[in-house]
C-alpha positions as CSV (number, residue, x, y, z in Angstrom):
1,M,-4.1,38.5,12.7
2,D,-7.3,39.4,10.9
3,I,-9.0,36.9,8.5
4,S,-7.5,38.5,5.4
5,E,-4.0,38.1,6.7
6,V,-4.7,34.5,7.6
7,A,-6.1,33.9,4.2
8,R,-3.1,35.4,2.5
9,K,-0.6,33.5,4.7
10,S,-2.4,30.2,4.5
11,G,-3.5,30.3,0.8
12,L,-7.1,29.6,1.9
13,A,-10.1,31.6,1.0
14,A,-11.7,33.6,3.8
15,S,-14.9,31.6,3.1
16,A,-12.9,28.3,3.8
17,L,-11.6,29.8,7.1
18,R,-15.2,30.8,8.1
19,Y,-16.3,27.3,7.2
20,Y,-13.5,25.7,9.3
21,E,-14.6,27.9,12.2
22,R,-18.2,26.8,11.8
23,K,-17.1,23.2,11.8
24,G,-15.1,23.8,15.0
25,L,-11.7,23.2,13.5
26,I,-10.4,26.7,14.2
27,R,-11.5,29.5,16.5
28,S,-11.3,33.2,16.2
29,L,-10.2,35.3,19.2
30,A,-12.7,38.1,18.6
31,S,-14.5,40.0,15.9
32,R,-13.4,43.6,15.2
33,G,-16.5,44.8,13.4
34,A,-17.1,42.3,10.7
35,R,-13.5,41.0,10.6
36,R,-12.5,38.0,12.6
37,K,-9.1,38.0,14.5
38,F,-7.0,34.9,14.9
39,S,-4.0,33.9,16.9
40,P,-0.8,33.3,14.9
41,A,-1.1,29.6,16.1
42,V,-4.1,29.2,13.6
43,L,-1.5,28.8,10.8
44,D,-0.2,25.7,12.5
45,Q,-3.8,24.4,13.0
46,L,-4.4,25.0,9.3
47,A,-1.2,23.1,8.4
48,L,-2.4,20.2,10.5
49,I,-5.8,20.4,8.8
50,A,-4.2,20.3,5.3
51,L,-2.0,17.4,6.3
52,G,-5.0,15.5,7.6
53,Q,-6.9,16.2,4.4
54,A,-4.0,15.0,2.3
55,A,-3.9,11.8,4.3
56,G,-7.6,11.3,3.6
57,F,-9.1,12.2,7.0
58,S,-12.5,13.9,7.0
59,L,-13.0,17.3,8.7
60,D,-14.9,15.6,11.5
61,E,-11.9,13.2,12.1
62,I,-9.5,16.2,12.0
63,R,-11.6,18.2,14.5
64,V,-11.0,15.5,17.2
65,M,-7.2,16.0,16.6
66,F,-7.5,19.3,18.5
67,T,-8.1,20.0,22.1
68,P,-10.8,22.6,22.9
69,N,-8.1,25.3,23.1
70,G,-6.8,24.4,19.6
71,K,-3.7,22.4,20.6
72,P,-2.9,19.3,18.6
73,N,-4.0,16.0,20.3
74,V,-3.6,13.4,17.6
75,D,-4.6,9.8,18.4
76,R,-1.7,7.5,17.4
77,A,-4.1,4.5,16.9
78,M,-6.1,6.6,14.4
79,L,-3.0,7.5,12.5
80,A,-1.9,3.8,12.4
81,A,-5.4,2.8,11.1
82,K,-5.2,5.5,8.4
83,A,-1.7,4.4,7.4
84,D,-3.0,0.8,7.1
85,D,-5.9,2.1,4.9
86,L,-3.5,4.0,2.7
87,E,-1.2,1.0,2.3
88,Q,-4.2,-1.0,1.1
89,M,-5.1,1.8,-1.3
90,V,-1.6,1.8,-2.6
91,K,-1.8,-2.0,-3.2
92,R,-5.1,-1.6,-5.1
93,L,-3.6,1.2,-7.2
94,R,-0.5,-0.8,-8.0
95,A,-2.8,-3.7,-9.1
96,I,-4.7,-1.3,-11.3
97,I,-1.6,0.2,-12.8
98,R,-0.2,-3.3,-13.6
99,G,-3.6,-4.2,-15.2
100,L,-3.7,-1.1,-17.3
101,R,0.0,-1.4,-18.4
102,H,-0.6,-5.0,-19.4
103,A,-3.7,-4.0,-21.4
104,V,-1.6,-1.4,-23.2
105,A,1.0,-4.0,-24.2
106,C,-1.4,-7.0,-24.5
107,S,-1.2,-8.8,-27.9
108,A,-4.9,-9.5,-27.9
109,P,-6.7,-7.8,-30.8
110,S,-8.8,-5.7,-28.5
111,H,-9.1,-4.9,-24.8
112,A,-12.3,-7.0,-24.7
113,A,-10.2,-10.0,-25.6
114,C,-7.4,-9.3,-23.1
115,P,-7.7,-11.7,-20.1
116,S,-5.8,-9.3,-17.8
117,F,-8.1,-6.4,-18.7
118,Q,-11.1,-8.6,-18.2
119,R,-9.9,-9.4,-14.7
120,L,-9.5,-5.7,-14.0
121,L,-13.1,-5.1,-15.2
122,R,-14.5,-7.9,-13.1
123,A,-12.7,-6.5,-10.0
124,A,-14.2,-3.1,-10.7
125,A,-17.6,-4.6,-11.2
126,A,-17.3,-6.5,-7.9
127,G,-16.5,-3.4,-6.0
128,A,-12.9,-4.3,-5.3
129,L,-11.7,-1.0,-6.6
130,V,-14.1,1.2,-4.7
131,S,-13.0,3.9,-2.3
132,L,-9.9,4.9,-4.2
133,H,-11.3,8.5,-4.4
134,P,-13.8,9.2,-1.6
135,P,-16.5,11.7,-2.7
136,L,-16.0,15.3,-1.6
137,A,-18.8,17.4,-0.2
138,S,-20.0,19.6,-3.0
139,G,-18.3,23.0,-2.8
140,R,-16.8,22.5,0.6
141,P,-13.2,22.0,1.6
142,R,-12.5,18.5,2.9
């Protein structure tokens, strides 16, 4: 398949495919003139990349999930560690949701006077709420 067909079938821009190729996540078979050609298996690789990104893996972490020939080789310990990280994130998010819901219903005259909202603010100031949304590389797919 040429790059335009892969882009159409995957929903990714050709520029993202070229970026993934530069990062070593996918590999073209050959260039025909200025157009790259890919194996149909690249669609499965792109699906694994999308799944990895959705789980919060970086592109560098995702790259090691492939053998040099592009076959999946996912480290189960790495998956378990990411699942643990996500569970911790869910716990933090649930605590934030509870705090925000309480602040909405709090009978205090203002949020500044609400003890639960103040605890949420202190947790945020102490960094306890950090890493809920890791920063993205500007203009680049994760």
